[in-house]
C-alpha positions in Angstrom: -52.1 -26.3 -145.6 -48.4 -25.7 -146.2 -48.4 -23.0 -143.5 -46.1 -22.5 -140.6 -47.0 -20.1 -137.8 -44.1 -19.3 -135.4 -45.3 -18.9 -131.8 -44.1 -15.9 -129.8 -43.8 -16.6 -126.1 -43.1 -13.1 -124.9 -45.7 -10.8 -126.6 -49.4 -10.2 -126.9 -48.7 -8.4 -130.2 -50.0 -10.1 -133.4 -47.3 -12.5 -134.5 -46.2 -12.8 -138.1 -44.9 -15.8 -140.1 -44.6 -15.4 -143.8 -47.8 -13.7 -145.0 -49.9 -14.9 -142.1 -50.6 -12.8 -139.0 -51.9 -14.4 -135.8 -54.4 -12.0 -134.2 -55.5 -14.2 -131.4 -54.3 -13.5 -127.9 -52.2 -15.9 -125.7 -53.9 -17.7 -122.9 -52.1 -17.5 -119.6 -52.9 -17.8 -115.9 -54.2 -14.5 -114.5 -55.1 -13.0 -117.9 -57.9 -10.6 -118.3 -61.4 -12.0 -118.5 -65.0 -10.6 -118.5 -65.9 -9.8 -114.8 -68.6 -12.5 -114.4 -66.6 -15.2 -116.3 -64.3 -17.7 -114.6 -60.7 -16.7 -114.0 -57.9 -18.5 -116.0 -55.8 -21.0 -114.0 -53.1 -23.3 -115.4 -51.8 -25.9 -112.9 -48.8 -28.1 -113.7 -49.6 -31.6 -112.7 -46.4 -33.4 -113.8 -43.2 -32.0 -115.4 -40.2 -33.6 -117.0 -38.0 -31.1 -115.2 -39.1 -32.8 -111.9 -38.3 -36.2 -113.2 -41.8 -37.1 -114.3 -42.4 -39.1 -117.5 -44.1 -36.1 -119.2 -45.3 -32.6 -118.7 -49.1 -32.3 -118.1 -51.2 -29.3 -117.0 -54.7 -28.7 -115.9 -56.5 -25.7 -117.5 -59.4 -24.0 -115.8 -61.2 -21.3 -117.7 -64.5 -20.2 -119.2 -65.6 -20.9 -122.7 -65.3 -17.2 -123.6 -61.6 -16.9 -122.6 -59.3 -14.8 -124.8 -60.0 -15.0 -128.5 -63.2 -17.0 -129.0 -66.5 -17.4 -130.9 -70.0 -17.1 -129.5 -72.4 -19.8 -130.3 -76.1 -18.9 -130.8 -77.0 -20.8 -127.6 -75.0 -18.2 -125.7 -78.0 -15.9 -126.0 -80.7 -17.7 -128.0 -82.9 -20.4 -126.4 -82.7 -23.5 -128.5 -79.8 -22.0 -130.5 -77.0 -24.0 -132.1 -73.9 -24.9 -130.0 -70.3 -24.4 -130.8 -69.7 -27.6 -132.7 -72.5 -26.6 -135.2 -71.2 -23.1 -136.0 -70.6 -23.1 -139.8 -66.9 -23.0 -140.4 -67.5 -21.5 -143.9 -68.5 -18.3 -142.2 -65.0 -18.2 -140.5 -62.8 -19.1 -143.4 -62.4 -17.0 -146.6 -62.1 -13.5 -147.8 -62.7 -10.8 -145.2 -62.2 -7.1 -144.4 -60.5 -5.2 -141.6 -62.3 -2.0 -140.9 -60.8 0.7 -138.7 -63.4 2.3 -136.5 -62.9 6.0 -135.7 -65.6 6.4 -133.2 -64.1 6.1 -129.7 -67.2 4.7 -128.1 -69.0 2.2 -130.4 -69.2 0.7 -133.8 -72.2 2.5 -135.2 -74.3 2.0 -138.3 -73.6 5.5 -139.5 -69.9 4.9 -139.7 -70.3 1.4 -141.2 -72.4 2.9 -144.1 -69.3 4.9 -145.1 -67.5 1.7 -146.0 -69.9 0.5 -148.6 -70.4 -2.9 -147.1 -71.6 -5.7 -149.3 -73.8 -8.8 -148.4 -72.3 -11.9 -146.8 -69.0 -10.3 -145.8 -66.6 -11.3 -143.0 -65.8 -8.2 -141.1 -63.2 -7.5 -138.4 -63.5 -4.2 -136.5 -60.3 -2.6 -135.4 -61.1 -0.1 -132.6 -59.2 1.7 -129.9 -59.5 -1.5 -127.9 -56.5 -3.1 -129.6 -54.0 -0.4 -128.4 -55.4 0.3 -125.0 -57.1 -2.9 -123.6 -54.7 -5.8 -124.0 -51.8 -4.4 -122.1 -53.3 -5.2 -118.7 -54.7 -8.1 -116.8 -57.3 -5.8 -115.4 -60.7 -5.6 -117.2 -61.2 -2.4 -119.2 -64.9 -1.6 -118.8 -65.1 1.3 -121.3 -64.3 -0.8 -124.3 -65.6 -0.1 -127.8 -68.4 -2.5 -128.7 -71.0 -2.9 -131.5 -74.0 -0.7 -131.1 -77.5 -2.2 -131.5 -78.2 -0.1 -134.7 -74.9 -1.5 -136.2 -76.0 -5.0 -135.3 -79.3 -4.6 -137.1 -77.5 -3.1 -140.2 -75.0 -6.0 -140.3 -77.9 -8.5 -139.9 -79.7 -6.9 -142.8 -76.7 -7.5 -145.0 -76.6 -11.3 -144.1 -73.1 -10.7 -142.8 -71.2 -14.0 -142.3 -69.0 -13.1 -139.4 -68.0 -10.1 -137.3 -65.0 -9.8 -135.1 -64.2 -7.3 -132.4 -61.0 -6.6 -130.6 -62.0 -7.1 -127.0 -64.0 -9.5 -124.9 -67.6 -8.7 -125.9 -69.4 -7.7 -129.1 -71.8 -5.5 -127.0 -75.1 -5.6 -125.3 -77.3 -8.7 -125.0 -79.6 -7.2 -127.7 -76.6 -6.8 -130.0 -75.7 -10.5 -129.5 -79.3 -11.6 -130.1 -79.6 -9.6 -133.3 -76.4 -10.9 -134.8 -76.7 -14.5 -133.6 -80.3 -14.6 -134.7 -79.4 -13.6 -138.2 -76.7 -16.3 -138.5 -73.8 -13.9 -138.0 -70.9 -15.7 -136.2 -69.4 -13.5 -133.5 -65.6 -13.6 -132.9 -64.4 -11.8 -129.8 -61.1 -11.1 -128.2 -59.0 -10.3 -131.3 -55.9 -8.2 -131.1 -55.6 -6.1 -134.3 -52.7 -3.9 -133.2 -50.6 -3.1 -136.2 -53.1 -4.5 -138.7 -54.0 -2.1 -141.5 -57.5 -1.6 -142.8 -58.3 -3.5 -146.0 -59.0 -6.8 -147.5 -57.7 -10.0 -146.0 -58.0 -13.8 -145.9 -59.5 -15.0 -142.7 -58.9 -18.3 -141.0 -60.7 -18.8 -137.6 -60.9 -22.3 -136.1 -62.8 -22.6 -132.9 -62.5 -25.7 -130.7 -65.2 -28.3 -131.3 -66.9 -28.3 -128.0 -70.1 -30.3 -128.0 -72.9 -28.3 -126.5 -70.6 -25.3 -126.1 -72.0 -21.8 -125.7 -68.6 -20.5 -126.9 -65.2 -21.8 -127.9 -61.7 -20.5 -127.8 -60.3 -20.0 -131.3 -57.0 -19.4 -133.2 -57.5 -16.6 -135.7 -55.1 -15.9 -138.6 -55.2 -13.2 -141.2 -53.4 -13.0 -144.5 -53.4 -9.7 -146.4 -52.2 -8.8 -149.8 -50.0 -6.2 -148.3 -48.6 -7.7 -145.1 -46.3 -4.7 -144.5 -42.9 -4.3 -143.0 -44.5 -2.1 -140.4 -46.5 -5.0 -139.0 -43.5 -7.3 -139.1 -41.3 -4.7 -137.3 -44.0 -4.3 -134.7 -44.1 -8.0 -133.9 -40.2 -8.2 -134.0 -40.0 -5.3 -131.5 -42.5 -6.8 -129.1 -40.6 -10.1 -129.0 -38.2 -8.4 -126.6 -40.9 -7.3 -124.2 -41.8 -9.6 -121.3 -45.4 -10.6 -121.3 -47.4 -8.8 -118.6 -49.1 -11.1 -116.2 -49.9 -8.6 -113.6 -52.4 -5.8 -113.4 -52.0 -2.2 -114.6 
């Protein structure tokens, strides 16, 4: 693809390389997860620093860890699994929409944005600023209301993304997944401006998976110095692995 994305080891802020912005969150031991999901453990089995021939780790985590997609089978009996999720829904022109409502993404607010049919939509809410700086689960996160899910389904929306670990209630999931909307959860849209973008979301190809971790990149027509400065400033911060 002729694209190079530089990995930042010390920040959960979106990382920037050229015109691409990585809005997926890093996976690390002890990171925040949905309360009824498995915790994240990373165990070093062998390591070159100990004289082993190679470094090898064991990862233990749920299929809905960090930035990930939900497959229809997650909520729909007989639904498609992760490897069958259409990648064309996750690659192409998209929009970042900044949600003002502090409680939920609601149909009333979405109608103000003149949404079209078959769009790829990423919702930037208060979650990005307040939820990702702790390993403790934040229960009062902004999610997609059921009326908004119905509205998005009526527009044959291709994909929706939300900036925390769940899109919303079981009914919200069923409405979206039943309409063929691919759900992307666990984005970090800190420092990302509202507007048009190019979306690249590639979930792991897990056969029979109810979900799959994903790497998500955005490219905007106005990747601003402000975003780059935010990422540069956060390189100096140590990653928070503890609570609070």
